[in-house]
Each structure stands twice: as structure tokens, then as C-alpha cells.
N, C-alpha and C positions, 0 to 999 in steps of 0.2 A: 504494500501501501505504500503511494508517496505522497509524500504532502499536497502537491498540488489536487487529490484523490479528497483529501480534509480541508481542503483551504476554509478557515475562518470557522473551524470546529475545532475544540478545545480537548478532544478525548486524549486519554492517556496514552501511550505506550504498554504499558499493562491493560487497559480496557483492550485496545489495538489486539494482544498477544490472544488475549482471552475470547475474544470475538472470532478470529480468524483459528481457533480450535475448536471452536464451536462450528465454524463452517465445514472444517475438514472430518471435524466427526459425521458431520451428518452430509457430506457431499456423494454420498450414493444413494440416502435412503430417498423413497419416493414419500412424496407430500409433508416433506419435514419443515416446508419454510414458515407453517404459523410456530411451531416449537423454537425456530431457530430465532422468530422474531420475541416468543417472550422471552429466553435466555439473553437476546440482545438487549432487551429493553431491561433485566436484571443488573446486567454488566451496564449500560450507562446510565440509566435510569428513567430514560423517554428515548424513542425513533427519532432522533434527527434523521434530515432529508440524506446528510452525508452517511451514515449509516446504513440506509437504507440504498443507497448507491453502492457498496460495497458488498453488504448482502445478493445485489443482485447481479454484479460483476462476477461472483464467488458463485452464485447457483444456478444461473444462465435463466433467473424469472427475469421478465419485462420489469423495471420500475414501476411501469403505473400498474400493475399487478400489483406488485407490493406496497407501494402506498393505498390503493384500494382495499386492500385488506385492511392497513395501521388504518384508516381512516374510517373503516365499517365498521370494527369494533372494539366497543367502548374499551376495553381493557389494555387497550394501545394508546401509546402518546405520542404526540410527535412538539410538544412542551417540557420542560425540565421537570419536576415534582420539587420539594421541597422534603426535608429532613420527616419531617413531617406532614403527615398529607391530611387535611381537613375535609370533610366528604361531611354536608348539610342533607339533610334528607328533605327531602321536596315532596313525597309524596303526601298524599291527599288527610291522610289521618296528621302526619305530622303539619303541614300546611294549614289548613283550619285550626290548630293545637299553637301555631306564631311561629315557624321555622323560615319564615322571611323575614321578621325582625330580627331572629337570630342569624343569619346570612348579613343582614343588613350592618349587622352590630359587630362580625369578624371581619365584615369589607372595612368597616371605617377602622378599626384597632391596629391592623395589621394592613391599611392601605395599599390593598389589592383589591383584581376584581375577580369575579368566578374565571375560571383557567388562568390564571396566573401566579405564579410565585414572587416569595418575597425578594429582595434585592441582596439579602445574604443567605438567601438558600434556604432557609428553614422554614418557612411554612409556605404549600400551596394549597389551593382551596377551589373545591368541585361542587355542583350543586348535584347530590343524586337523586335517583329515582326510588320508591321505597327496598327499605333495606330488610323488612320483616320483622321490625322491633314497633311495631303500630300500638302496642301495649304501655311502650315507653313514651310514645310522643310526646313533644318532639324531640328526634335522635340529631346527634350529630358524632361520627367518628373522626377520632384521630389516629390515623394507620392502623392500632388493633384493639385501642381502647372506644368503646360504647360509651356514650354518655346521652341520656334520656332525664324526662320528664322536666327540661330546660323551660328558661327564661331566658330574656335577652341579658338581664342582671347579671347570669353565671357565668358567662361568657367568659369575662375578664379575667376571674380566679382561677377557670380553667385551661386557659392559656399562658397564664400565671406559672404552670408548671410545665412546660417544655420549652 
């Protein structure tokens, strides 16, 4: 992989080596593009266009097809995510019980919008659909931690833990 291929992208040599190892082990595995994308996202934290181009080059799968997969499936992201990934449930039960206000409070405290990451890389914010915790509505998640029965007044204290 030359510097020209990753122009403007700040991946490390270690990440590059890990990605090439993933591509090598899946070289002749039919239907391996989604597992490759998952592993690449685990390595980089997201799937920038530069990484998609590398995957395309090494698998022979057209870039347009890879981009189509990445943009179709919600588990893939083309934007960096923070160390702490915040998800605010906007499913019906949560929304009716005030998750919209909670979302606005988080946006204000962190000074970011939905889909963005704080400049220090600490937090990213996503609006999610039902996470199956309707009895705890309204609910947010921070990585694997679930917080329920919230009000906007609870948010500052929760974020302070991180």
C-alpha cells in the first residue's frame, strides 16, 4: 500500500498491517466481504473511503459495491466514532417519554450533532431506533452501558462518569 493510496488518511502502519492480514486470510474465501468490512471497522473504528479502496483493490470487489454495502448496513460507519459511543433511543416509547429532550441536552453539552464525534475523539452521538428496552424508556446507551428512566437533568451526571 503506497502513501498515494492513503493520501489524507491517518491510518497507522500497525492498522495497515492488520488490515492486510485480514485481507490475506480471506483472499480466496467466497462471500467474505462483509466479515472483512467488520474486521476493518474493528481495526480503524470506521470505514473511510481510503480503507474501502484498499479492500476493493485486494478483493477485486468493485468500490461501488463495497460502498453500497457500507452505506446500506447500519452497523457500518464512514465517520469516526468516539471512544464512548452514545446512542439515544428515538423509538416510540422512548420518544413519547422524552428522549427528544435528552438528545438535545446531549447535543448541547457535547457541542456535536447526531452522527458526529467530539473534537477530542471522546464521544460520538447517534440517534437509534428501538433497542428493546421499552420498559425503561427513555433509554440511552454508552458503549455497552444502558441508562433508563431518564430525564434531561440526568445527562450531565451520566456523561461526567466518562
